N, C-alpha and C positions, 0 to 999 in steps of 0.2 A: 870310427872307421873314413878317411880319409874319400875323401872327391874323386870318382874314377876319373880317368885321363881319358876323354873323346877321343883321340884323332885314332886311337889303338882300337874301337870299341866300331868309328862310324867303319874304317878304313877297310875290318872285317867283315860286316853288313855287306860292302859293298859289292867286295870281293865278291863271297859265300851268298850273296843272292842271283849275283850275274852269270857264276860259274854255275850252281843247283839247277833255278830255273829255269834255264835263256843258254846253255852252252857256251859263254861267251868271257873273254879274257880281258881283265879291267886293266890302267894304266893311273898311276897316278900323274897330276898336274900340278907343276914347281909352282902354281899362280891358276888367281880360279877364274873358268875362261868368263869370256868375255860374255856379252847378253844380247843374244838374237833379235837386230829389231823387226818392225814391222807386225803385224797385226797375224796368228793363227804361226810366230813362229817358234814359241815354245810354250808348253804345258808348266801349270805349277801347283806342287803335289802336298796337300801340308796335312801333322798331322800331332793332334796335340796330346799330351804324355802327362800320365798325372799320376800323380801316394802322397801318401801322406808326406814325406819327403821332398821327393821332388815335382816338377813343376817344370813343364818344357813349351816348344815346339821344336821340331822335324819339319825342316819343309825342301822340297826335290824342283832344282829346275831340269825341266828332261827338254833338249831341243823335238820339232816334230819330226826331221830324220829320225835317228837313234828310236823313234817311238813308232814308227812303219816299222822299226827293224825286226825289234822289241816283240808286234802285234804279227807279223810273222813267225816271228820265232814261237809267240805262241799257241798257233793254229799249223806250226806245219808247214810254212808256205816260202816261199823262197825270199830272201833276206830282201830283196829288189824292191816286193811288194809294197803296197802305197795302201792306206790301212784308212777306213773316215774317220772324222774325229772322233765320231763316238765311239768307237774305236779303242783311238789314240789317247781319251782321258778316259776310259776304262781303265788303257791300261798304264796309264800315269799313278789314276790313284787304285789302284792293285801293287806296284814297284812300291809305290811312298808306301805303303802298309806293308811289304812285305821286311823293309829297309827295317821300318820303322818297329816290326815285331821283334828284328834278330839285336838293336838295338837296347832296344826293351826287356829282353828277355838277360843282356846282358848287362842293366842296370840289375838287375833281380841279381841275380849269379856274384853282384856286385856289395850287397845287401840294402838295396834301392828299388823295391817294392812298386809294382806301378801296372796304370791300362790305360789302353790306347783309344783316340776317337778316334769319328770315321774319318779317311781322309778325306780332305776336296780341293777339289778341283779347277782349277781359274785358268786363263790366259791372262792376266793380271799378274804383273810382280805386286807381293805384299812385301814390302822389306820386314827385316825382323828390326825393332828398336831396338837402341844401345843397350846394352848390357850392362845391366847394375852390378854396386857391385859384392854382389853374392854369386853369380850368374856365372856359370862356364858357360864360355860363347864357344862355335867350333864352326870355321865354313871348310871344306876342303871338293877342287875339283877332280876330276876324271876322265879318259876316255878311251869308252867302249866301242867299237862299229868303228871306226872312225871318225865320231860324234866326243865331242866333250859335255857333259851338265855336269850338275854342280850339287853338293847338301848342304844345309846347314841348321845345327842345333841351336838354341838355345835355353840351358837348361840351371833351374834358381836349387840347388843340392839341399836339404834343411840339416842341421848338425845330428846328428841321436843325443839322443835324448842322456844317458850316457859321457856324452861329449860335453853338455852343456852344464856350465858350475855354479856351486852350489850358492843359493845367497844368505 
């Protein structure tokens, strides 16, 4: 069973979640967006994905301005509405969870059964460690409602037992 290619899985998850849940289109970016500076400029959501043959992290970097728009969409308010910090943190966790759920489902369809941890949201960036030789890494950026955001995955896939050579 081949290791899944992460780029199309992640791109489909981003497109599906933003279109279905928020009625917003997305555009992929040619390069990762730069990280906004200053406290309260960016939210970071992360979810651990784990299973017997896959383990890793899914990390979202979401600017406050996009969080405001997404909260407004969830609550049926004008897109220009400003959300409370608590609402933005809740949104970042839920958005990360929705994306992780779509990614996890696609990995399950590829033969890598998995579960998801509880989303964690912070205001401090936790960079992913350098990928090891057996890890698959993906980092991508998109624009939505005029704001860039990024999603990073670092996953380790274990081969299926039938792929292990006999000793």
